[in-house]
C-alpha positions as CSV (number, residue, x, y, z in Angstrom):
1,X,11.0,8.6,17.7
2,X,7.4,9.8,15.9
3,X,9.8,13.0,14.7
4,X,12.3,10.7,13.1
5,X,9.9,8.4,10.4
6,X,8.4,12.0,9.2
7,X,12.1,13.5,8.1
8,X,12.7,9.9,7.4
9,X,10.2,9.1,4.6
10,X,10.2,11.1,1.3
11,X,6.8,13.3,0.7
12,X,6.5,12.1,-3.2
13,X,5.6,9.4,-0.8
14,X,3.3,10.1,1.2
15,X,0.9,12.6,-0.7
16,X,0.1,9.4,-3.4
17,X,-1.0,7.9,0.2
18,X,-2.5,10.9,1.5
19,X,-4.2,11.3,-0.9
20,X,-6.5,7.6,-1.7
21,X,-7.7,6.0,0.6
22,X,-7.2,2.7,-1.8
23,X,-4.2,3.1,-2.0
24,X,-4.1,3.9,1.9
25,X,-6.7,0.5,2.9
26,X,-4.1,-1.8,0.7
27,X,-1.3,-0.2,2.1
28,X,-2.0,-1.3,5.8
29,X,-3.9,-4.8,4.9
30,X,-0.8,-6.0,2.9
31,X,1.2,-4.4,6.9
32,X,-1.1,-6.3,8.4
33,X,-0.7,-10.1,6.6
34,X,2.9,-9.6,6.9
35,X,5.3,-11.2,6.4
36,X,3.0,-13.0,4.1
37,X,2.0,-12.2,0.9
38,X,-2.0,-12.0,-0.5
39,X,-3.4,-12.6,-4.0
40,X,-4.7,-9.9,-6.2
41,X,-8.9,-11.2,-6.5
42,X,-8.2,-11.6,-1.8
43,X,-7.1,-8.3,-1.4
44,X,-9.8,-6.5,-2.8
45,X,-12.5,-8.7,-1.5
46,X,-10.6,-8.2,1.9
47,X,-11.2,-4.1,1.9
48,X,-14.3,-4.2,-0.1
49,X,-13.2,-3.3,-3.6
50,X,-13.0,-4.4,-6.7
51,X,-9.5,-5.9,-8.3
52,X,-8.4,-3.5,-11.2
53,X,-9.1,-0.8,-8.7
54,X,-6.6,-2.2,-6.4
55,X,-4.5,-4.0,-9.5
56,X,-4.6,0.0,-9.8
57,X,-3.2,1.5,-6.8
58,X,-0.8,-1.5,-6.8
59,X,1.1,-1.0,-10.0
60,X,-0.5,2.0,-11.7
61,X,-3.1,2.3,-14.7
62,X,-4.5,4.4,-17.2
63,X,-4.7,8.2,-16.6
64,X,-6.4,7.1,-13.2
65,X,-3.8,5.7,-10.7
66,X,-0.5,7.1,-11.8
67,X,2.5,4.6,-12.6
68,X,4.9,6.8,-11.0
69,X,2.5,6.4,-7.4
70,X,1.2,3.4,-7.8
71,X,2.4,1.2,-4.0
72,X,5.0,-0.9,-6.3
73,X,6.3,2.3,-8.3
74,X,7.2,3.9,-4.6
75,X,8.7,0.9,-3.1
76,X,6.0,0.2,-1.3
77,X,4.7,-3.3,-2.1
78,X,6.6,-5.6,-4.2
79,X,5.5,-9.0,-6.3
80,X,6.3,-12.5,-5.3
81,X,5.5,-15.4,-8.2
82,X,4.7,-18.6,-7.2
83,X,3.8,-21.3,-9.8
84,X,2.8,-18.9,-12.8
85,X,0.6,-17.1,-9.6
86,X,1.5,-12.9,-9.0
87,X,1.1,-11.9,-5.0
88,X,1.7,-8.8,-3.0
89,X,3.9,-8.0,0.2
90,X,4.4,-5.1,1.8
91,X,8.5,-4.2,1.7
92,X,10.5,-3.5,4.6
93,X,9.6,0.5,3.7
94,X,5.9,0.5,3.4
95,X,5.4,-1.7,6.9
96,X,7.9,2.0,8.0
97,X,5.0,4.1,6.2
98,X,1.9,2.0,7.1
99,X,3.2,2.4,10.7
100,X,3.6,6.2,10.2
101,X,-0.5,5.9,8.6
102,X,-1.5,4.3,12.0
103,X,-0.1,7.0,14.6
104,X,-0.9,10.4,12.5
105,X,-4.7,8.9,11.9
106,X,-5.0,7.4,15.2
107,X,-8.8,8.1,16.3
108,X,-9.3,9.7,12.4
109,X,-9.3,5.9,10.1
110,X,-9.9,2.3,11.5
111,X,-7.0,0.6,10.5
């Protein structure tokens, strides 16, 4: 089961997640609250980061956060708009990647 998970996840996605501890934290947090979505400021608060950095890893921002490697661009997180507000929710692909990250890093990170 573990090996089939590795074979079906795009290496670009895995590289993007492994390059950024913040992307990893956001992904794992959103997975932990699934099927709920959350708003930017609360995500930042829950993972102990700045909202502008969280926005960068979600959507991409300038040179620091490459848009092609953002969680939304990779298809791991989706934007849900309600009453003029934006909320972020993990996708099914995102859940699969989060599960893989937890399996691979079990014992190395606390998710």
